[in-house]
C-alpha positions in Angstrom: -32.1 -41.7 -37.5 -34.3 -44.4 -38.8 -34.3 -47.9 -37.3 -32.4 -49.4 -40.3 -29.8 -46.8 -40.0 -29.5 -47.4 -36.3 -29.1 -51.3 -37.0 -26.4 -50.5 -39.7 -24.5 -48.5 -37.3 -24.6 -51.1 -34.7 -23.4 -53.5 -37.0 -20.6 -51.3 -38.3 -19.6 -50.8 -34.8 -18.8 -54.5 -34.4 -15.7 -54.3 -36.7 -12.7 -52.2 -37.4 -13.0 -50.2 -40.4 -10.0 -48.6 -42.1 -10.4 -46.1 -44.7 -7.8 -45.7 -47.6 -7.7 -42.8 -49.9 -5.2 -40.7 -51.9 -5.1 -38.2 -54.9 -5.6 -39.6 -58.5 -2.3 -41.5 -59.4 -1.1 -42.0 -55.7 -1.4 -45.8 -55.8 -4.6 -46.6 -53.8 -5.2 -49.8 -55.8 -1.4 -51.0 -55.2 -1.8 -50.5 -51.6 -5.2 -52.2 -51.3 -3.9 -55.1 -53.4 -1.2 -55.7 -50.6 -3.9 -55.9 -48.1 -5.8 -58.4 -50.0 -2.7 -60.7 -50.3 -3.1 -60.9 -46.4 -6.7 -61.8 -46.9 -8.3 -58.5 -45.8 -11.6 -57.7 -47.4 -11.4 -54.5 -49.5 -14.6 -52.6 -50.3 -13.9 -50.3 -53.2 -16.2 -47.2 -53.7 -15.2 -47.1 -57.5 -16.3 -50.7 -58.0 -19.6 -50.0 -55.9 -20.2 -47.1 -58.0 -20.3 -49.2 -61.2 -22.4 -51.9 -59.4 -25.3 -49.7 -58.2 -25.8 -48.6 -61.8 -25.9 -52.2 -63.3 -28.7 -52.7 -66.0 -32.3 -52.5 -64.5 -30.9 -51.4 -61.0 -33.0 -48.7 -59.3 -30.3 -46.0 -59.4 -29.9 -46.6 -63.3 -33.7 -46.2 -63.7 -33.5 -42.9 -61.7 -30.7 -41.7 -64.0 -32.9 -42.5 -66.9 -35.9 -40.7 -65.6 -33.6 -37.7 -65.2 -31.5 -37.7 -68.3 -33.7 -39.5 -70.6 -33.4 -42.9 -72.5 -30.6 -41.7 -74.7 -28.3 -42.0 -71.7 -28.2 -45.8 -72.2 -26.2 -47.7 -74.6 -28.0 -50.2 -76.9 -27.1 -53.0 -74.3 -29.1 -51.1 -71.7 -25.9 -50.3 -69.9 -25.1 -46.7 -68.8 -23.4 -44.6 -71.4 -20.7 -43.2 -69.1 -19.0 -41.0 -71.8 -22.3 -39.2 -72.5 -23.2 -38.7 -68.9 -19.7 -37.6 -68.1 -20.0 -34.9 -71.0 -23.3 -33.7 -69.6 -22.1 -33.3 -66.0 -18.8 -31.6 -66.9 -20.9 -28.8 -68.9 -23.9 -28.4 -66.4 -23.5 -27.9 -62.7 -27.3 -28.7 -62.1 -27.1 -32.0 -63.9 -24.0 -32.9 -61.8 -26.0 -32.1 -58.6 -28.9 -34.2 -59.7 -26.6 -37.1 -60.6 -24.9 -36.8 -57.2 -28.2 -36.8 -55.4 -29.0 -40.2 -57.0 -25.6 -41.8 -56.9 -24.4 -40.7 -53.4 -27.1 -42.3 -51.4 -27.1 -45.5 -53.5 -23.2 -46.1 -53.3 -23.2 -45.2 -49.4 -25.9 -47.8 -48.8 -24.2 -50.6 -50.7 -20.9 -49.6 -49.1 -22.5 -50.2 -45.7 -23.9 -53.5 -46.7 -20.6 -54.7 -47.9 -18.8 -53.5 -44.9 -21.3 -55.1 -42.6 -21.0 -58.5 -44.3 -17.0 -58.4 -44.8 -15.5 -61.5 -43.2 -12.1 -60.7 -42.1 -10.5 -59.4 -38.8 -10.8 -55.8 -40.1 -12.2 -54.3 -43.5 -10.6 -51.7 -45.8 -13.0 -49.0 -47.3 -11.0 -47.6 -50.2 -12.4 -44.4 -51.7 -10.8 -41.6 -53.8 -13.2 -39.1 -52.2 -13.4 -40.4 -48.9 -13.2 -37.1 -47.0 -15.1 -35.1 -49.9 -18.0 -37.4 -49.6 -17.7 -37.9 -45.8 -17.2 -41.4 -46.1 -14.5 -41.2 -43.4 -17.3 -41.0 -41.0 -17.9 -44.8 -41.6 -14.3 -45.5 -40.5 -12.2 -45.8 -37.4 -8.8 -44.9 -38.7 -7.8 -43.4 -42.2 -4.7 -44.3 -44.3 -3.6 -41.6 -47.0 -1.5 -42.9 -49.8 0.8 -39.9 -50.4 3.1 -39.0 -53.5 4.3 -35.6 -54.8 1.8 -33.9 -57.2 4.2 -34.2 -60.1 4.3 -37.9 -59.5 0.4 -37.9 -59.7 0.2 -36.0 -62.9 2.8 -38.2 -64.6 1.3 -41.6 -63.4 -2.1 -40.8 -64.0 -1.6 -39.3 -67.5 0.3 -42.3 -68.4 -2.1 -44.7 -67.0 -5.3 -43.1 -68.4 -3.7 -41.8 -71.6 -4.9 -38.3 -71.1 -3.4 -34.9 -71.2 -1.7 -33.8 -68.0 -3.9 -30.7 -67.9 -7.0 -32.9 -67.5 -5.3 -34.7 -64.6 -4.4 -31.3 -63.0 -8.1 -30.3 -63.4 -9.3 -33.4 -61.8 -6.7 -32.7 -58.9 -8.0 -29.2 -58.6 -11.5 -30.5 -57.9 -10.5 -32.6 -55.1 -8.9 -32.1 -51.6 -5.3 -30.8 -51.8 -2.5 -33.1 -50.9 -2.1 -31.0 -47.7 -5.7 -31.3 -46.8 -5.7 -35.0 -47.2 -2.4 -35.4 -45.1 -3.7 -33.3 -42.2 -6.8 -35.7 -41.9 -4.5 -38.8 -42.2 -4.0 -41.2 -39.2 -1.5 -43.1 -41.2 0.6 -41.7 -44.2 1.9 -44.1 -46.7 4.5 -42.9 -49.0 4.3 -44.5 -52.4 6.7 -42.8 -54.9 9.4 -45.8 -54.8 9.4 -49.4 -55.3 6.4 -51.6 -54.8 8.6 -53.8 -52.4 8.6 -50.7 -49.9 4.9 -50.4 -50.2 4.5 -54.1 -49.2 6.8 -53.6 -46.2 4.5 -50.7 -45.0 1.4 -52.8 -45.5 2.9 -55.6 -43.3 3.5 -53.1 -40.6 0.0 -51.5 -40.8 -1.6 -55.0 -40.9 -0.1 -55.8 -37.5 -1.2 -52.4 -36.0 -4.7 -52.9 -37.5 -5.0 -56.5 -36.1 -4.2 -55.1 -32.6 -6.8 -52.4 -33.0 -9.4 -54.8 -34.2 -8.7 -57.0 -31.1 -8.9 -54.1 -28.7 -12.2 -52.9 -30.4 -13.9 -56.2 -30.0 -12.5 -56.6 -26.5 -14.0 -53.3 -25.5 -17.3 -54.4 -27.2 -17.3 -57.6 -25.0 -16.9 -55.6 -21.7 
């Protein structure tokens, strides 16, 4: 492990990091929004994935080198639609993209986690387990809904065919696989007020865990 990696790990050890994940359409954003209302910092992997390919960023330049200048829009931004078409039709291109994106995303996530200013911090990632981001966390919350709810919600939200949603689900961990790895399960098929109540209980638990972790570090 490099000196930088060692330093990052030490800095991460100074705070409680809670992973949040769930299948497409499960309501991860609704859950993390409730934590933000309690002034908990949320580091969102989806947001970071967009940030690391900002215009003129190193990751974007690597993508251009691999896929050519036509992968950019006239504004200099990444043409996400075109890139998505390429990687869906070519497994090698997908692997090439992942080799660029995953380290860039992980490094930026770590920096944002280190600099988060709250008693504990949330790391929200749809592929938390698949991309081994759970290794950065102390505990993991899985937002859980039945699969038919996932399909209905996601297809309505994204205005896409249900078969496309099912294909995305098939490429990710199954509901059972996620739930087996969860430290906390949050059911989210009902009213948002019930979700808020669950978050309040979790917040109390995480504040206690954070105090315990910091106390143990001080010993």
